[in-house]
PDBQT receptor file of N, H, CA, C and O in Angstrom, charges set to zero:
ATOM      1  N   MET A   1       0.500  18.264  25.150  1.00  0.00    +0.000 N 
ATOM      2  CA  MET A   1       0.253  18.578  23.733  1.00  0.00    +0.000 C 
ATOM      3  C   MET A   1       0.763  17.413  22.803  1.00  0.00    +0.000 C 
ATOM      4  O   MET A   1       1.954  17.100  22.787  1.00  0.00    +0.000 OA
ATOM      5  N   ALA A   2      -0.118  16.827  22.085  1.00  0.00    +0.000 N 
ATOM      6  H   ALA A   2      -1.085  17.080  22.098  1.00  0.00    +0.000 HD
ATOM      7  CA  ALA A   2       0.164  15.699  21.226  1.00  0.00    +0.000 C 
ATOM      8  C   ALA A   2       0.799  16.138  19.920  1.00  0.00    +0.000 C 
ATOM      9  O   ALA A   2       0.336  17.096  19.300  1.00  0.00    +0.000 OA
ATOM     10  N   LYS A   3       1.864  15.446  19.486  1.00  0.00    +0.000 N 
ATOM     11  H   LYS A   3       2.240  14.668  19.990  1.00  0.00    +0.000 HD
ATOM     12  CA  LYS A   3       2.519  15.711  18.276  1.00  0.00    +0.000 C 
ATOM     13  C   LYS A   3       1.869  14.937  17.100  1.00  0.00    +0.000 C 
ATOM     14  O   LYS A   3       1.514  13.771  17.275  1.00  0.00    +0.000 OA
ATOM     15  N   GLU A   4       1.711  15.527  15.960  1.00  0.00    +0.000 N 
ATOM     16  H   GLU A   4       1.999  16.474  15.818  1.00  0.00    +0.000 HD
ATOM     17  CA  GLU A   4       1.212  14.892  14.793  1.00  0.00    +0.000 C 
ATOM     18  C   GLU A   4       2.354  14.152  14.090  1.00  0.00    +0.000 C 
ATOM     19  O   GLU A   4       3.367  14.759  13.741  1.00  0.00    +0.000 OA
ATOM     20  N   VAL A   5       2.193  12.865  13.886  1.00  0.00    +0.000 N 
ATOM     21  H   VAL A   5       1.371  12.372  14.170  1.00  0.00    +0.000 HD
ATOM     22  CA  VAL A   5       3.212  12.070  13.211  1.00  0.00    +0.000 C 
ATOM     23  C   VAL A   5       2.902  12.092  11.717  1.00  0.00    +0.000 C 
ATOM     24  O   VAL A   5       1.764  11.853  11.313  1.00  0.00    +0.000 OA
ATOM     25  N   PRO A   6       3.931  12.384  10.884  1.00  0.00    +0.000 N 
ATOM     26  CA  PRO A   6       3.686  12.349   9.440  1.00  0.00    +0.000 C 
ATOM     27  C   PRO A   6       3.329  10.903   8.997  1.00  0.00    +0.000 C 
ATOM     28  O   PRO A   6       3.834   9.918   9.535  1.00  0.00    +0.000 OA
ATOM     29  N   ILE A   7       2.439  10.837   7.995  1.00  0.00    +0.000 N 
ATOM     30  H   ILE A   7       2.030  11.637   7.558  1.00  0.00    +0.000 HD
ATOM     31  CA  ILE A   7       1.966   9.552   7.465  1.00  0.00    +0.000 C 
ATOM     32  C   ILE A   7       3.131   8.678   7.032  1.00  0.00    +0.000 C 
ATOM     33  O   ILE A   7       3.074   7.472   7.271  1.00  0.00    +0.000 OA
ATOM     34  N   ALA A   8       4.140   9.178   6.436  1.00  0.00    +0.000 N 
ATOM     35  H   ALA A   8       4.186  10.158   6.242  1.00  0.00    +0.000 HD
ATOM     36  CA  ALA A   8       5.268   8.412   5.961  1.00  0.00    +0.000 C 
ATOM     37  C   ALA A   8       6.070   7.716   7.130  1.00  0.00    +0.000 C 
ATOM     38  O   ALA A   8       6.817   6.760   6.917  1.00  0.00    +0.000 OA
ATOM     39  N   GLU A   9       5.882   8.212   8.264  1.00  0.00    +0.000 N 
ATOM     40  H   GLU A   9       5.276   8.988   8.437  1.00  0.00    +0.000 HD
ATOM     41  CA  GLU A   9       6.623   7.644   9.464  1.00  0.00    +0.000 C 
ATOM     42  C   GLU A   9       5.747   6.675  10.269  1.00  0.00    +0.000 C 
ATOM     43  O   GLU A   9       6.232   6.030  11.198  1.00  0.00    +0.000 OA
ATOM     44  N   LYS A  10       4.462   6.572   9.918  1.00  0.00    +0.000 N 
ATOM     45  H   LYS A  10       4.068   7.096   9.163  1.00  0.00    +0.000 HD
ATOM     46  CA  LYS A  10       3.574   5.662  10.655  1.00  0.00    +0.000 C 
ATOM     47  C   LYS A  10       3.691   4.237  10.186  1.00  0.00    +0.000 C 
ATOM     48  O   LYS A  10       3.832   4.009   8.984  1.00  0.00    +0.000 OA
ATOM     49  N   SER A  11       3.640   3.299  11.043  1.00  0.00    +0.000 N 
ATOM     50  H   SER A  11       3.525   3.485  12.019  1.00  0.00    +0.000 HD
ATOM     51  CA  SER A  11       3.601   1.879  10.700  1.00  0.00    +0.000 C 
ATOM     52  C   SER A  11       2.240   1.411  10.318  1.00  0.00    +0.000 C 
ATOM     53  O   SER A  11       2.089   0.591   9.413  1.00  0.00    +0.000 OA
ATOM     54  N   LEU A  12       1.207   1.937  11.016  1.00  0.00    +0.000 N 
ATOM     55  H   LEU A  12       1.330   2.603  11.751  1.00  0.00    +0.000 HD
ATOM     56  CA  LEU A  12      -0.174   1.552  10.721  1.00  0.00    +0.000 C 
ATOM     57  C   LEU A  12      -0.977   2.769  10.290  1.00  0.00    +0.000 C 
ATOM     58  O   LEU A  12      -0.878   3.846  10.879  1.00  0.00    +0.000 OA
ATOM     59  N   LEU A  13      -1.805   2.562   9.205  1.00  0.00    +0.000 N 
ATOM     60  H   LEU A  13      -1.885   1.688   8.726  1.00  0.00    +0.000 HD
ATOM     61  CA  LEU A  13      -2.507   3.658   8.675  1.00  0.00    +0.000 C 
ATOM     62  C   LEU A  13      -3.966   3.372   8.691  1.00  0.00    +0.000 C 
ATOM     63  O   LEU A  13      -4.371   2.223   8.507  1.00  0.00    +0.000 OA
ATOM     64  N   THR A  14      -4.776   4.373   8.903  1.00  0.00    +0.000 N 
ATOM     65  H   THR A  14      -4.448   5.306   9.052  1.00  0.00    +0.000 HD
ATOM     66  CA  THR A  14      -6.225   4.229   8.752  1.00  0.00    +0.000 C 
ATOM     67  C   THR A  14      -6.543   4.090   7.241  1.00  0.00    +0.000 C 
ATOM     68  O   THR A  14      -5.702   4.449   6.417  1.00  0.00    +0.000 OA
ATOM     69  N   PRO A  15      -7.694   3.596   6.872  1.00  0.00    +0.000 N 
ATOM     70  CA  PRO A  15      -7.998   3.547   5.450  1.00  0.00    +0.000 C 
ATOM     71  C   PRO A  15      -7.942   4.879   4.761  1.00  0.00    +0.000 C 
ATOM     72  O   PRO A  15      -7.549   4.931   3.595  1.00  0.00    +0.000 OA
ATOM     73  N   GLU A  16      -8.321   5.988   5.426  1.00  0.00    +0.000 N 
ATOM     74  H   GLU A  16      -8.641   5.945   6.372  1.00  0.00    +0.000 HD
ATOM     75  CA  GLU A  16      -8.264   7.341   4.888  1.00  0.00    +0.000 C 
ATOM     76  C   GLU A  16      -6.813   7.761   4.648  1.00  0.00    +0.000 C 
ATOM     77  O   GLU A  16      -6.496   8.339   3.608  1.00  0.00    +0.000 OA
ATOM     78  N   GLU A  17      -5.937   7.472   5.605  1.00  0.00    +0.000 N 
ATOM     79  H   GLU A  17      -6.195   7.002   6.450  1.00  0.00    +0.000 HD
ATOM     80  CA  GLU A  17      -4.555   7.782   5.495  1.00  0.00    +0.000 C 
ATOM     81  C   GLU A  17      -3.851   7.008   4.327  1.00  0.00    +0.000 C 
ATOM     82  O   GLU A  17      -3.091   7.557   3.530  1.00  0.00    +0.000 OA
ATOM     83  N   ALA A  18      -4.177   5.688   4.304  1.00  0.00    +0.000 N 
ATOM     84  H   ALA A  18      -4.795   5.242   4.952  1.00  0.00    +0.000 HD
ATOM     85  CA  ALA A  18      -3.667   4.846   3.242  1.00  0.00    +0.000 C 
ATOM     86  C   ALA A  18      -4.071   5.367   1.881  1.00  0.00    +0.000 C 
ATOM     87  O   ALA A  18      -3.263   5.381   0.952  1.00  0.00    +0.000 OA
ATOM     88  N   ALA A  19      -5.332   5.801   1.755  1.00  0.00    +0.000 N 
ATOM     89  H   ALA A  19      -5.988   5.789   2.509  1.00  0.00    +0.000 HD
ATOM     90  CA  ALA A  19      -5.822   6.293   0.461  1.00  0.00    +0.000 C 
ATOM     91  C   ALA A  19      -5.092   7.520   0.033  1.00  0.00    +0.000 C 
ATOM     92  O   ALA A  19      -4.756   7.682  -1.140  1.00  0.00    +0.000 OA
ATOM     93  N   ALA A  20      -4.840   8.397   0.988  1.00  0.00    +0.000 N 
ATOM     94  H   ALA A  20      -5.112   8.266   1.941  1.00  0.00    +0.000 HD
ATOM     95  CA  ALA A  20      -4.057   9.602   0.664  1.00  0.00    +0.000 C 
ATOM     96  C   ALA A  20      -2.605   9.298   0.359  1.00  0.00    +0.000 C 
ATOM     97  O   ALA A  20      -2.032   9.873  -0.567  1.00  0.00    +0.000 OA
ATOM     98  N   TYR A  21      -2.011   8.413   1.115  1.00  0.00    +0.000 N 
ATOM     99  H   TYR A  21      -2.476   7.946   1.867  1.00  0.00    +0.000 HD
ATOM    100  CA  TYR A  21      -0.591   8.069   0.975  1.00  0.00    +0.000 C 
ATOM    101  C   TYR A  21      -0.309   7.305  -0.381  1.00  0.00    +0.000 C 
ATOM    102  O   TYR A  21       0.675   7.595  -1.062  1.00  0.00    +0.000 OA
ATOM    103  N   PHE A  22      -1.179   6.347  -0.740  1.00  0.00    +0.000 N 
ATOM    104  H   PHE A  22      -1.978   6.112  -0.187  1.00  0.00    +0.000 HD
ATOM    105  CA  PHE A  22      -0.998   5.524  -1.916  1.00  0.00    +0.000 C 
ATOM    106  C   PHE A  22      -1.763   6.027  -3.144  1.00  0.00    +0.000 C 
ATOM    107  O   PHE A  22      -1.647   5.446  -4.223  1.00  0.00    +0.000 OA
ATOM    108  N   ASN A  23      -2.525   7.076  -2.991  1.00  0.00    +0.000 N 
ATOM    109  H   ASN A  23      -2.619   7.547  -2.115  1.00  0.00    +0.000 HD
ATOM    110  CA  ASN A  23      -3.294   7.656  -4.055  1.00  0.00    +0.000 C 
ATOM    111  C   ASN A  23      -4.298   6.597  -4.598  1.00  0.00    +0.000 C 
ATOM    112  O   ASN A  23      -4.400   6.416  -5.811  1.00  0.00    +0.000 OA
ATOM    113  N   ILE A  24      -5.000   5.935  -3.741  1.00  0.00    +0.000 N 
ATOM    114  H   ILE A  24      -4.917   6.082  -2.755  1.00  0.00    +0.000 HD
ATOM    115  CA  ILE A  24      -5.999   4.928  -4.064  1.00  0.00    +0.000 C 
ATOM    116  C   ILE A  24      -7.269   5.390  -3.328  1.00  0.00    +0.000 C 
ATOM    117  O   ILE A  24      -7.209   5.994  -2.257  1.00  0.00    +0.000 OA
ATOM    118  N   GLY A  25      -8.375   5.092  -3.923  1.00  0.00    +0.000 N 
ATOM    119  H   GLY A  25      -8.424   4.601  -4.793  1.00  0.00    +0.000 HD
ATOM    120  CA  GLY A  25      -9.664   5.519  -3.257  1.00  0.00    +0.000 C 
ATOM    121  C   GLY A  25      -9.931   4.716  -1.943  1.00  0.00    +0.000 C 
ATOM    122  O   GLY A  25      -9.532   3.560  -1.799  1.00  0.00    +0.000 OA
ATOM    123  N   VAL A  26     -10.625   5.398  -1.003  1.00  0.00    +0.000 N 
ATOM    124  H   VAL A  26     -10.948   6.337  -1.120  1.00  0.00    +0.000 HD
ATOM    125  CA  VAL A  26     -10.970   4.824   0.288  1.00  0.00    +0.000 C 
ATOM    126  C   VAL A  26     -11.763   3.555   0.082  1.00  0.00    +0.000 C 
ATOM    127  O   VAL A  26     -11.479   2.539   0.717  1.00  0.00    +0.000 OA
ATOM    128  N   ASN A  27     -12.779   3.592  -0.815  1.00  0.00    +0.000 N 
ATOM    129  H   ASN A  27     -13.010   4.417  -1.330  1.00  0.00    +0.000 HD
ATOM    130  CA  ASN A  27     -13.597   2.453  -1.075  1.00  0.00    +0.000 C 
ATOM    131  C   ASN A  27     -12.815   1.253  -1.562  1.00  0.00    +0.000 C 
ATOM    132  O   ASN A  27     -13.082   0.124  -1.149  1.00  0.00    +0.000 OA
ATOM    133  N   LYS A  28     -11.822   1.496  -2.465  1.00  0.00    +0.000 N 
ATOM    134  H   LYS A  28     -11.606   2.413  -2.800  1.00  0.00    +0.000 HD
ATOM    135  CA  LYS A  28     -10.965   0.409  -2.975  1.00  0.00    +0.000 C 
ATOM    136  C   LYS A  28     -10.133  -0.136  -1.814  1.00  0.00    +0.000 C 
ATOM    137  O   LYS A  28      -9.978  -1.354  -1.730  1.00  0.00    +0.000 OA
ATOM    138  N   ILE A  29      -9.596   0.675  -0.927  1.00  0.00    +0.000 N 
ATOM    139  H   ILE A  29      -9.722   1.665  -0.996  1.00  0.00    +0.000 HD
ATOM    140  CA  ILE A  29      -8.835   0.213   0.221  1.00  0.00    +0.000 C 
ATOM    141  C   ILE A  29      -9.684  -0.667   1.091  1.00  0.00    +0.000 C 
ATOM    142  O   ILE A  29      -9.242  -1.733   1.518  1.00  0.00    +0.000 OA
ATOM    143  N   ARG A  30     -10.914  -0.235   1.364  1.00  0.00    +0.000 N 
ATOM    144  H   ARG A  30     -11.273   0.632   1.017  1.00  0.00    +0.000 HD
ATOM    145  CA  ARG A  30     -11.820  -0.989   2.244  1.00  0.00    +0.000 C 
ATOM    146  C   ARG A  30     -12.211  -2.336   1.539  1.00  0.00    +0.000 C 
ATOM    147  O   ARG A  30     -12.346  -3.361   2.208  1.00  0.00    +0.000 OA
ATOM    148  N   MET A  31     -12.379  -2.320   0.277  1.00  0.00    +0.000 N 
ATOM    149  H   MET A  31     -12.269  -1.488  -0.266  1.00  0.00    +0.000 HD
ATOM    150  CA  MET A  31     -12.700  -3.575  -0.475  1.00  0.00    +0.000 C 
ATOM    151  C   MET A  31     -11.489  -4.539  -0.378  1.00  0.00    +0.000 C 
ATOM    152  O   MET A  31     -11.675  -5.736  -0.160  1.00  0.00    +0.000 OA
ATOM    153  N   MET A  32     -10.283  -4.034  -0.535  1.00  0.00    +0.000 N 
ATOM    154  H   MET A  32     -10.132  -3.061  -0.712  1.00  0.00    +0.000 HD
ATOM    155  CA  MET A  32      -9.123  -4.830  -0.561  1.00  0.00    +0.000 C 
ATOM    156  C   MET A  32      -8.867  -5.461   0.870  1.00  0.00    +0.000 C 
ATOM    157  O   MET A  32      -8.273  -6.533   0.983  1.00  0.00    +0.000 OA
ATOM    158  N   THR A  33      -9.314  -4.790   1.894  1.00  0.00    +0.000 N 
ATOM    159  H   THR A  33      -9.797  -3.919   1.802  1.00  0.00    +0.000 HD
ATOM    160  CA  THR A  33      -9.012  -5.198   3.209  1.00  0.00    +0.000 C 
ATOM    161  C   THR A  33     -10.224  -5.873   3.941  1.00  0.00    +0.000 C 
ATOM    162  O   THR A  33     -10.158  -6.109   5.147  1.00  0.00    +0.000 OA
ATOM    163  N   ASP A  34     -11.267  -6.161   3.239  1.00  0.00    +0.000 N 
ATOM    164  H   ASP A  34     -11.320  -5.969   2.259  1.00  0.00    +0.000 HD
ATOM    165  CA  ASP A  34     -12.453  -6.741   3.824  1.00  0.00    +0.000 C 
ATOM    166  C   ASP A  34     -12.251  -8.196   4.254  1.00  0.00    +0.000 C 
ATOM    167  O   ASP A  34     -12.910  -8.652   5.189  1.00  0.00    +0.000 OA
ATOM    168  N   SER A  35     -11.385  -8.907   3.614  1.00  0.00    +0.000 N 
ATOM    169  H   SER A  35     -10.850  -8.537   2.855  1.00  0.00    +0.000 HD
ATOM    170  CA  SER A  35     -11.156 -10.344   3.965  1.00  0.00    +0.000 C 
ATOM    171  C   SER A  35     -10.520 -10.499   5.363  1.00  0.00    +0.000 C 
ATOM    172  O   SER A  35      -9.553  -9.816   5.700  1.00  0.00    +0.000 OA
ATOM    173  N   PRO A  36     -11.097 -11.425   6.170  1.00  0.00    +0.000 N 
ATOM    174  CA  PRO A  36     -10.557 -11.635   7.506  1.00  0.00    +0.000 C 
ATOM    175  C   PRO A  36      -9.105 -12.173   7.443  1.00  0.00    +0.000 C 
ATOM    176  O   PRO A  36      -8.361 -12.054   8.417  1.00  0.00    +0.000 OA
ATOM    177  N   SER A  37      -8.711 -12.756   6.314  1.00  0.00    +0.000 N 
ATOM    178  H   SER A  37      -9.315 -12.853   5.522  1.00  0.00    +0.000 HD
ATOM    179  CA  SER A  37      -7.316 -13.369   6.215  1.00  0.00    +0.000 C 
ATOM    180  C   SER A  37      -6.391 -12.446   5.469  1.00  0.00    +0.000 C 
ATOM    181  O   SER A  37      -5.339 -12.891   5.011  1.00  0.00    +0.000 OA
ATOM    182  N   CYS A  38      -6.738 -11.158   5.321  1.00  0.00    +0.000 N 
ATOM    183  H   CYS A  38      -7.593 -10.797   5.693  1.00  0.00    +0.000 HD
ATOM    184  CA  CYS A  38      -5.862 -10.198   4.605  1.00  0.00    +0.000 C 
ATOM    185  C   CYS A  38      -4.641  -9.991   5.406  1.00  0.00    +0.000 C 
ATOM    186  O   CYS A  38      -4.739  -9.618   6.575  1.00  0.00    +0.000 OA
ATOM    187  N   PRO A  39      -3.415 -10.226   4.813  1.00  0.00    +0.000 N 
ATOM    188  CA  PRO A  39      -2.172 -10.187   5.546  1.00  0.00    +0.000 C 
ATOM    189  C   PRO A  39      -1.727  -8.813   5.965  1.00  0.00    +0.000 C 
ATOM    190  O   PRO A  39      -0.953  -8.687   6.913  1.00  0.00    +0.000 OA
ATOM    191  N   TYR A  40      -2.203  -7.737   5.270  1.00  0.00    +0.000 N 
ATOM    192  H   TYR A  40      -2.832  -7.839   4.499  1.00  0.00    +0.000 HD
ATOM    193  CA  TYR A  40      -1.721  -6.384   5.599  1.00  0.00    +0.000 C 
ATOM    194  C   TYR A  40      -2.720  -5.508   6.342  1.00  0.00    +0.000 C 
ATOM    195  O   TYR A  40      -2.625  -4.281   6.339  1.00  0.00    +0.000 OA
ATOM    196  N   VAL A  41      -3.715  -6.195   7.000  1.00  0.00    +0.000 N 
ATOM    197  H   VAL A  41      -3.793  -7.192   7.002  1.00  0.00    +0.000 HD
ATOM    198  CA  VAL A  41      -4.679  -5.438   7.803  1.00  0.00    +0.000 C 
ATOM    199  C   VAL A  41      -4.590  -5.898   9.229  1.00  0.00    +0.000 C 
ATOM    200  O   VAL A  41      -4.406  -7.091   9.470  1.00  0.00    +0.000 OA
ATOM    201  N   LEU A  42      -4.711  -5.021  10.172  1.00  0.00    +0.000 N 
ATOM    202  H   LEU A  42      -4.861  -4.052   9.976  1.00  0.00    +0.000 HD
ATOM    203  CA  LEU A  42      -4.773  -5.313  11.582  1.00  0.00    +0.000 C 
ATOM    204  C   LEU A  42      -6.092  -4.781  12.106  1.00  0.00    +0.000 C 
ATOM    205  O   LEU A  42      -6.411  -3.609  11.906  1.00  0.00    +0.000 OA
ATOM    206  N   TRP A  43      -6.854  -5.620  12.769  1.00  0.00    +0.000 N 
ATOM    207  H   TRP A  43      -6.595  -6.572  12.932  1.00  0.00    +0.000 HD
ATOM    208  CA  TRP A  43      -8.167  -5.180  13.304  1.00  0.00    +0.000 C 
ATOM    209  C   TRP A  43      -7.918  -4.941  14.812  1.00  0.00    +0.000 C 
ATOM    210  O   TRP A  43      -7.411  -5.785  15.551  1.00  0.00    +0.000 OA
ATOM    211  N   SER A  44      -8.326  -3.699  15.198  1.00  0.00    +0.000 N 
ATOM    212  H   SER A  44      -8.737  -3.014  14.598  1.00  0.00    +0.000 HD
ATOM    213  CA  SER A  44      -8.282  -3.329  16.635  1.00  0.00    +0.000 C 
ATOM    214  C   SER A  44      -9.774  -3.079  16.965  1.00  0.00    +0.000 C 
ATOM    215  O   SER A  44     -10.316  -1.990  16.773  1.00  0.00    +0.000 OA
ATOM    216  N   GLY A  45     -10.398  -4.167  17.474  1.00  0.00    +0.000 N 
ATOM    217  H   GLY A  45      -9.958  -5.051  17.629  1.00  0.00    +0.000 HD
ATOM    218  CA  GLY A  45     -11.864  -4.155  17.677  1.00  0.00    +0.000 C 
ATOM    219  C   GLY A  45     -12.503  -4.086  16.301  1.00  0.00    +0.000 C 
ATOM    220  O   GLY A  45     -12.283  -4.977  15.481  1.00  0.00    +0.000 OA
ATOM    221  N   SER A  46     -13.277  -3.069  16.032  1.00  0.00    +0.000 N 
ATOM    222  H   SER A  46     -13.455  -2.345  16.698  1.00  0.00    +0.000 HD
ATOM    223  CA  SER A  46     -13.872  -2.940  14.694  1.00  0.00    +0.000 C 
ATOM    224  C   SER A  46     -13.112  -1.904  13.849  1.00  0.00    +0.000 C 
ATOM    225  O   SER A  46     -13.523  -1.529  12.751  1.00  0.00    +0.000 OA
ATOM    226  N   ARG A  47     -11.979  -1.463  14.423  1.00  0.00    +0.000 N 
ATOM    227  H   ARG A  47     -11.645  -1.768  15.315  1.00  0.00    +0.000 HD
ATOM    228  CA  ARG A  47     -11.189  -0.475  13.653  1.00  0.00    +0.000 C 
ATOM    229  C   ARG A  47     -10.176  -1.153  12.794  1.00  0.00    +0.000 C 
ATOM    230  O   ARG A  47      -9.420  -1.983  13.297  1.00  0.00    +0.000 OA
ATOM    231  N   ARG A  48     -10.114  -0.839  11.492  1.00  0.00    +0.000 N 
ATOM    232  H   ARG A  48     -10.729  -0.164  11.083  1.00  0.00    +0.000 HD
ATOM    233  CA  ARG A  48      -9.277  -1.400  10.492  1.00  0.00    +0.000 C 
ATOM    234  C   ARG A  48      -8.014  -0.531  10.395  1.00  0.00    +0.000 C 
ATOM    235  O   ARG A  48      -8.120   0.683  10.218  1.00  0.00    +0.000 OA
ATOM    236  N   LEU A  49      -6.784  -1.151  10.511  1.00  0.00    +0.000 N 
ATOM    237  H   LEU A  49      -6.697  -2.137  10.654  1.00  0.00    +0.000 HD
ATOM    238  CA  LEU A  49      -5.576  -0.489  10.293  1.00  0.00    +0.000 C 
ATOM    239  C   LEU A  49      -4.735  -1.158   9.303  1.00  0.00    +0.000 C 
ATOM    240  O   LEU A  49      -4.578  -2.376   9.380  1.00  0.00    +0.000 OA
ATOM    241  N   ILE A  50      -4.168  -0.457   8.360  1.00  0.00    +0.000 N 
ATOM    242  H   ILE A  50      -4.295   0.533   8.298  1.00  0.00    +0.000 HD
ATOM    243  CA  ILE A  50      -3.347  -1.057   7.290  1.00  0.00    +0.000 C 
ATOM    244  C   ILE A  50      -1.874  -0.999   7.682  1.00  0.00    +0.000 C 
ATOM    245  O   ILE A  50      -1.364   0.051   8.073  1.00  0.00    +0.000 OA
ATOM    246  N   LYS A  51      -1.186  -2.162   7.570  1.00  0.00    +0.000 N 
ATOM    247  H   LYS A  51      -1.600  -3.015   7.253  1.00  0.00    +0.000 HD
ATOM    248  CA  LYS A  51       0.238  -2.255   7.832  1.00  0.00    +0.000 C 
ATOM    249  C   LYS A  51       0.922  -1.697   6.590  1.00  0.00    +0.000 C 
ATOM    250  O   LYS A  51       0.934  -2.314   5.525  1.00  0.00    +0.000 OA
ATOM    251  N   ARG A  52       1.509  -0.469   6.772  1.00  0.00    +0.000 N 
ATOM    252  H   ARG A  52       1.500   0.033   7.637  1.00  0.00    +0.000 HD
ATOM    253  CA  ARG A  52       1.986   0.287   5.635  1.00  0.00    +0.000 C 
ATOM    254  C   ARG A  52       3.004  -0.472   4.842  1.00  0.00    +0.000 C 
ATOM    255  O   ARG A  52       2.831  -0.587   3.628  1.00  0.00    +0.000 OA
ATOM    256  N   LYS A  53       4.053  -1.002   5.424  1.00  0.00    +0.000 N 
ATOM    257  H   LYS A  53       4.193  -0.908   6.409  1.00  0.00    +0.000 HD
ATOM    258  CA  LYS A  53       5.135  -1.653   4.677  1.00  0.00    +0.000 C 
ATOM    259  C   LYS A  53       4.614  -2.906   3.965  1.00  0.00    +0.000 C 
ATOM    260  O   LYS A  53       4.952  -3.140   2.805  1.00  0.00    +0.000 OA
ATOM    261  N   MET A  54       3.818  -3.687   4.630  1.00  0.00    +0.000 N 
ATOM    262  H   MET A  54       3.544  -3.496   5.572  1.00  0.00    +0.000 HD
ATOM    263  CA  MET A  54       3.295  -4.860   3.969  1.00  0.00    +0.000 C 
ATOM    264  C   MET A  54       2.378  -4.514   2.736  1.00  0.00    +0.000 C 
ATOM    265  O   MET A  54       2.458  -5.151   1.686  1.00  0.00    +0.000 OA
ATOM    266  N   PHE A  55       1.519  -3.486   2.920  1.00  0.00    +0.000 N 
ATOM    267  H   PHE A  55       1.454  -2.969   3.773  1.00  0.00    +0.000 HD
ATOM    268  CA  PHE A  55       0.676  -3.046   1.867  1.00  0.00    +0.000 C 
ATOM    269  C   PHE A  55       1.496  -2.538   0.699  1.00  0.00    +0.000 C 
ATOM    270  O   PHE A  55       1.208  -2.837  -0.460  1.00  0.00    +0.000 OA
ATOM    271  N   GLU A  56       2.522  -1.763   1.021  1.00  0.00    +0.000 N 
ATOM    272  H   GLU A  56       2.756  -1.520   1.963  1.00  0.00    +0.000 HD
ATOM    273  CA  GLU A  56       3.436  -1.257   0.001  1.00  0.00    +0.000 C 
ATOM    274  C   GLU A  56       4.105  -2.351  -0.828  1.00  0.00    +0.000 C 
ATOM    275  O   GLU A  56       4.231  -2.239  -2.048  1.00  0.00    +0.000 OA
ATOM    276  N   GLU A  57       4.535  -3.420  -0.134  1.00  0.00    +0.000 N 
ATOM    277  H   GLU A  57       4.433  -3.512   0.856  1.00  0.00    +0.000 HD
ATOM    278  CA  GLU A  57       5.155  -4.544  -0.815  1.00  0.00    +0.000 C 
ATOM    279  C   GLU A  57       4.119  -5.291  -1.679  1.00  0.00    +0.000 C 
ATOM    280  O   GLU A  57       4.457  -5.739  -2.775  1.00  0.00    +0.000 OA
ATOM    281  N   TYR A  58       2.888  -5.432  -1.217  1.00  0.00    +0.000 N 
ATOM    282  H   TYR A  58       2.613  -5.068  -0.327  1.00  0.00    +0.000 HD
ATOM    283  CA  TYR A  58       1.801  -6.021  -1.958  1.00  0.00    +0.000 C 
ATOM    284  C   TYR A  58       1.629  -5.194  -3.247  1.00  0.00    +0.000 C 
ATOM    285  O   TYR A  58       1.577  -5.765  -4.336  1.00  0.00    +0.000 OA
ATOM    286  N   LEU A  59       1.544  -3.920  -3.141  1.00  0.00    +0.000 N 
ATOM    287  H   LEU A  59       1.586  -3.456  -2.256  1.00  0.00    +0.000 HD
ATOM    288  CA  LEU A  59       1.296  -3.045  -4.321  1.00  0.00    +0.000 C 
ATOM    289  C   LEU A  59       2.424  -3.163  -5.378  1.00  0.00    +0.000 C 
ATOM    290  O   LEU A  59       2.190  -3.227  -6.585  1.00  0.00    +0.000 OA
ATOM    291  N   TYR A  60       3.643  -3.186  -4.845  1.00  0.00    +0.000 N 
ATOM    292  H   TYR A  60       3.833  -3.134  -3.865  1.00  0.00    +0.000 HD
ATOM    293  CA  TYR A  60       4.776  -3.289  -5.779  1.00  0.00    +0.000 C 
ATOM    294  C   TYR A  60       4.868  -4.565  -6.588  1.00  0.00    +0.000 C 
ATOM    295  O   TYR A  60       5.432  -4.598  -7.681  1.00  0.00    +0.000 OA
ATOM    296  N   LYS A  61       4.284  -5.637  -6.009  1.00  0.00    +0.000 N 
ATOM    297  H   LYS A  61       3.825  -5.610  -5.121  1.00  0.00    +0.000 HD
ATOM    298  CA  LYS A  61       4.303  -6.974  -6.639  1.00  0.00    +0.000 C 
ATOM    299  C   LYS A  61       3.140  -7.121  -7.650  1.00  0.00    +0.000 C 
ATOM    300  O   LYS A  61       3.167  -8.067  -8.437  1.00  0.00    +0.000 OA
ATOM    301  N   HIS A  62       2.161  -6.267  -7.667  1.00  0.00    +0.000 N 
ATOM    302  H   HIS A  62       2.139  -5.498  -7.027  1.00  0.00    +0.000 HD
ATOM    303  CA  HIS A  62       1.038  -6.403  -8.547  1.00  0.00    +0.000 C 
ATOM    304  C   HIS A  62       1.024  -5.364  -9.646  1.00  0.00    +0.000 C 
ATOM    305  O   HIS A  62       1.421  -4.213  -9.459  1.00  0.00    +0.000 OA
ATOM    306  N   TYR A  63       0.543  -5.818 -10.825  1.00  0.00    +0.000 N 
ATOM    307  H   TYR A  63       0.220  -6.752 -10.977  1.00  0.00    +0.000 HD
ATOM    308  CA  TYR A  63       0.404  -4.978 -11.971  1.00  0.00    +0.000 C 
ATOM    309  C   TYR A  63      -0.755  -4.019 -11.855  1.00  0.00    +0.000 C 
ATOM    310  O   TYR A  63      -0.653  -2.835 -12.175  1.00  0.00    +0.000 OA
ATOM    311  N   SER A  64      -1.876  -4.573 -11.380  1.00  0.00    +0.000 N 
ATOM    312  H   SER A  64      -1.959  -5.535 -11.119  1.00  0.00    +0.000 HD
ATOM    313  CA  SER A  64      -3.107  -3.735 -11.167  1.00  0.00    +0.000 C 
ATOM    314  C   SER A  64      -3.834  -4.220 -10.000  1.00  0.00    +0.000 C 
ATOM    315  O   SER A  64      -3.630  -5.341  -9.535  1.00  0.00    +0.000 OA
ATOM    316  N   ILE A  65      -4.722  -3.353  -9.493  1.00  0.00    +0.000 N 
ATOM    317  H   ILE A  65      -4.887  -2.442  -9.871  1.00  0.00    +0.000 HD
ATOM    318  CA  ILE A  65      -5.551  -3.724  -8.338  1.00  0.00    +0.000 C 
ATOM    319  C   ILE A  65      -7.021  -3.476  -8.647  1.00  0.00    +0.000 C 
ATOM    320  O   ILE A  65      -7.880  -3.725  -7.802  1.00  0.00    +0.000 OA
TER     321      ILE A  65
């Protein structure tokens, strides 16, 4: 039986989880992470995962997105 890990405890988030956690639209998350040199995205094959802490730091440093 697999346990569900709360989003706040995850290191890597799917775009849908990141959208729910940060209250940002999924399309905006995907647009922000489209660049191959994006520092807060990890590609696992074609799967996009957002590094939660790095993305959080990025958001805190910016006035608007």
